[in-house]
N, C-alpha and C positions, 0 to 999 in steps of 0.2 A: 652420565656418557648413556645414550641408546644402550640397551642391547642386543647384542649380535643377534641374537634369533628374532629381534624385532625389524633388523635389518635385511635380512634375507630372508624372511618368511617359511624359512624352510627347517625344521626339526627331526629328530634328531639327529646331529652331526656324526660323523665316526669317531672314535679317537684321533687327538691330535697325532701320535703317531702313524697314522691312516690316512692322513689329510696328503692330497696333491700339494704342490708346492710350484706356485710362477718360476717362470726362468730369469725373474728378479725380485728375488725372496732374500739373496745376499745382498743387493744395493739397498733392502727398504729396512734389513736388520740394521745398515751402516747407518743408517738416517734413524735408528733409534723409533722405528713402527712399531705399533702396539698390534699385534697378533689378533686374527679371529675365524672360526670356522664359517665361508660362505660356500655351500652349496656341495659339501666336499672337498672343497679346497683351504689352506691357510692364505688367506689375504690378509693387507693392512686395513685396521681400523681406522687408525689417525696416527699420527707422525710425532716424534719430540718437540719441542720448542714451537709450538704451533696450535696442535690441536683441531678439533671439527670446526670450531668459530671460524679460527683463522683462517681455514683451508678453504671454507665458503667462502668466505668474504673476499678470497683471492680469486675468487673462480668469478662471484660477481662482479668485482673490479678491476681485476688485471688478467690475468693467465693462472690456470691449476694444470697439472698432469697426471692423472688416474691410470695405475695398474689395474684393468678389467681382464688381463690374459684368462683368470676361472671364466669367463663367457663362453659356451661353446661354438664352436666350425664343424660345419658340414658342407657336403659338395656334391651336387646330382649334377651328373653328365648324362651325357648321349642325347640321340633323336627326338627330338620332342619333350626333353626333360623341364622346359619351363611349362610347357602345359602339362604337363603330367602333375608338379608342383603346383599349380593353379587350380588342378581340380582336388589339389588334397586341402592346401590351405586356405584360410578363411578370404583375404584379401584380393584385388582381382592385378595383377598381372600386367594384365592387357590395357591397363591404366597409364603404365611407363613403358619406359624402350630401355635399351641395352647402355650402361653406365649411371641408371639409378638404381637407389636403393628403395625398400617398401616396407614399412612395418605392417604384420600380419599376425594370426593366431593358429595355433594347431587346436582345434576344438575337438571333443568327444562326440564319434561316429552318432552317437544315440540319444545322449542328452547335451547336447553341446556348448557343455562346458569347457573351460578353458587349461589345456590341457599345458600348453606354454604360451608365453609371446616370444614373436622371432622377428630378426630384421634380414628379409631376402636382399641379396646384392643381386641383378640378372646383369649378367654378363654377353647372354645372350639366348636365344633358341635352345639352344644344347647344354648350357652353361648355366647354373645358380650355386651361388655360396649363401650358406645362412647360418646368423649368428644365435641359437637357440638362448636361452638361459644355461647355467653351469650343471645346476642336478636334472636337467629335462632332456641333455642331449642323446642318454643312450635312449633313451625312451621316445624322441623325435624320429631318429636314426631307426630306431627298429622299427616304427610304424610307416615308415616312407619305405624301406625297403620291403616290406611282408606287403604293400600295394604296388612299388612298381611294376612293370610290365617289363619283358626283356629286350634289353638293350639298355636300360636305363640302372646307372650306377650310383649307389646312394654311399658314400664316403665320410667316413668319422675322421675328424681331423683335427680334434677336441685340442689334443698336443703339440702339434703342426706348427702352429701363430699363434704370436703374443698381441694382444691387441692394447695399444694406447690410446688414451680419451688424452688430448689437448682442448679445455675449454675457457673461454673467458672473451672477455672485449678484447684483448690482443693478442689471440691465438691464431689470429691470421698475418700480424707482424713478426709473431713468433716463426712459424713456420715458413713464412717469405725470406725471413734469413737464413733459412738453411736449405732453402732453393727447393722448395718444396710447394707444389698446385695449392690455391688458398679460393682463386675468384670461380669454381663450380660451383653451382647453385645447392641448397638445401635438397638434400636427402640425393643427391649424387655422389659419384666417384670417381675418381683418377687412379691409375697407376702412374706409379712414380719411380725414380730411383735417387738413391742417397749414398753422396761418396764419403765413408767414413773411415777412420783409421783407426787401428787397433786400440787407442785410448780415448775412441766415441768424440773425437774432432771431427766437425763437417768439413770433408774438404774433396774438391774436383779430384783429388790424385789419390783417395782412398780406394779401398774396396767398397765396388758397389752395390748396396743392397734395394733390392726392389720390393717395395711396399702398395698398399693402395688406401690412397688417402679419400676419407670421406665424410661428407659434411654432415654429420649425425652427432647427437649425444643426448644425452640423460640429466642436462643442468638447466634448460630454460638460456640456455648462454649460444652465442655463436660459439663456433668450437667445430672439432673434427674427430675422428678416430681414426685409427692408424692402423693396420692389419699387417703383420712383420714376422719374418720366420721367426721361429722362436729363440733359433741359434744367433741373430742379429739382436735380439732385445735389450742385453745391455748395451751395445754401442747406441744402439737409436736414445732410448733411456738416456745414458750419459750427455749426449750431442743433447737435447731436449734439455735439459736443465740446464748445462754449461752454457748454450743459444737463447735461455731464459733467464739468466741472473740480471740484462738489464731491465726488462718488463717485470722483475720483482716474482718472477713463478714460484709457486710452492708444489712439492709433492703433495697429492692428497689422496685421503686412505677413503675407505666405502661408507665412513660414517657420515661425513659431510657431501660423498656421494647419494646417500638417501635424505637427509636436508633439503637440499639442493631438488631432487625430483619429488619432493613431498610439495613443497612451494611452488611449484609446478603444474601439482597433479595428478602427477605421472603414475603410471599402475606399477605396482610390483606383484610379478606374480608368485602365488602364496598367500599375499595378502589380499589384496584389490581385487585380482583375476585368481581364480581355482577353478581344479573339476568341478568344485560346487558354485561357480560364479562365473555366467555366461558374459559373452559382451552384450548383450542387451541388459544385463544388469549394472555392468561396470560403466555403461554411457563409451563403449567402443564400436557401434553401431558400424562407426566412421572408417572401422577397418575390414568389414567385413563387405563382398564383391555380390548385393543381395540380386542382382539381376544374372550372374552367373547360373549355368547350370546345375552344377555339381562344386560340393566341395562337402568336407566331413565336418556333420552337424548340422548341414541345410535346413533338412525340414524341422527340428526341434526349434530351431531361432524362428525360419519364419511362423513356425505355429508362435511363440510367445514374443514377437515383434508386435503378432497379428493383435491378439490377446492383452499386451500389455504384460511387464513385469508384475513379479510381484514384491518385490523392493528395487532401490536404484541407489546408484553411488552418489553421494553430494560430498561438499566441502561442509565443514565447520572450522568455524575462527571462534577465538575463546573472547569474552568477554571479562574476563578478568584472568588472575594467574594463575587458573588451571592447566596444565600439561596433559591434553588426550594421550594414551596410548594403545595399542591391539587390543582389541580383545573386550576394552571395556563398554557397558551397557551406555546407550542412547535413552534419554527420558523423556515423555513431552511433561509440559507444565505442571499434570495431575500426579508424575511421579510412574506413568504407565511407560514400559519398555517400547519403544518404537523402533529399534536398530543397533547396530552394533559398529565399534570405530574397527578398521580394519588397518590403517597405518596412521598412528599421531605424532607429534612432536614439536618442540620450541621453535618455532621459525625465528634464524637469526636478523630475517630481514625484516621481516615486520613486527618482530618482537613482543611476538604474540604464540601460545598455543595454536595450532592448525591440526585439521585429520582429515582424512576422508572416511567417511562410515556408509553403510549401507540402511538404507532408509526404510520401512515398511511403506507399501503405498497404501495402505490401505488407513496409514493415519492421518493421508491426507496434506502433509504436509510439504512446506517449498520455500524459494527463495526468501531470505529474509524473516523466516520463521525461527522462532528461538526456543532452542531446547536445553537441555542438560545432560551432561556426561556423569558416569559416577566413577568419580577419580580417587580411586581408594576410600569408598565410605564419604568424600565429600561431595556434593552437586555442584559441579561447575558449569556455566552459564556459557553457551555458546549459539553464537548466528548460525544458519543455514546460508551457503553459499555458493556459486557455481565457480571450481576452480580454473585459471591459475589464482595463488596468493599474490602473485608480483606479476609485474608487464614481463613477458616474454622478450626475448633478444635473439632467436634462432636465425634469424635471417640477418 
């Protein structure tokens, strides 16, 4: 099983008794979850009776539900809130309208390195809701507050909401069974109400829970992320599992979330993106509004883009039984070090080792070239590829 520190890319973690807990912690314990530290939170890595491989397969073939409540939540409000966020974060909110979400980056103002990657929910010109990574939320909020002009409020709502990711080809059927909206497009969101009894069953006569249903995810499958008030998390979770039984639903831990996202080539902050890794190096330039007059790190990133990065993120596909892991050295045919693995795992879908790796531009390597990875002293053959490793089905 993957070491939890490889899944999170964040070390060291605080002692177990200092970790925050999801509002669903007791539900996970009842399902036999194995817990691990993720960004300062105790979260389920995998569940008894399934494990990572079965949870991964459930999402690729049916439907799974993840508790990702450790992810941060922050709200920016006030006159010109959207314009303010747009002048700070990398992507261009002007490309989307209200009711849409956007992947964006918080970059260092001097170096252009990635301090965090974030999903921004644009409610309107005076209201943006942000979902940063767990360990980086306080710093993102601090930077935004420090830059905010009078009239703009930045609120840390990290523990006010739970986030449940319902992912897989049958996710729309499941949410439809509960009367939740499913027809909105990829990277759009809708506010909805779900009637729930105290037992967790969906019923029009139950207490109404207001939640946000966003067509987003981190698995490469058709899916949704539900932003739910923390106090309603257990009843919504119970309703999802009950309604999902006919679809073979599985509760899924963050171990499977890591194998799923790696198959898609999605970056993990702390490994494939970091203060030392820029969006230009990580092939995340599509999440940068290059024509915007201002965003944090703009000058450094424009200069790097013009000059060309000294290293670039590529995919690696194992040609033998080797399983690459973060931190392993990538070697040219003559044994010269040419890069470092940033993410690596066994792909349950491809039945082979896969990785993301930063390769030195000076080595002159490209797609379909063969390299080797030093896997605990053994040189494992790999082919350089462009992710994803599996066909995406997000739309």
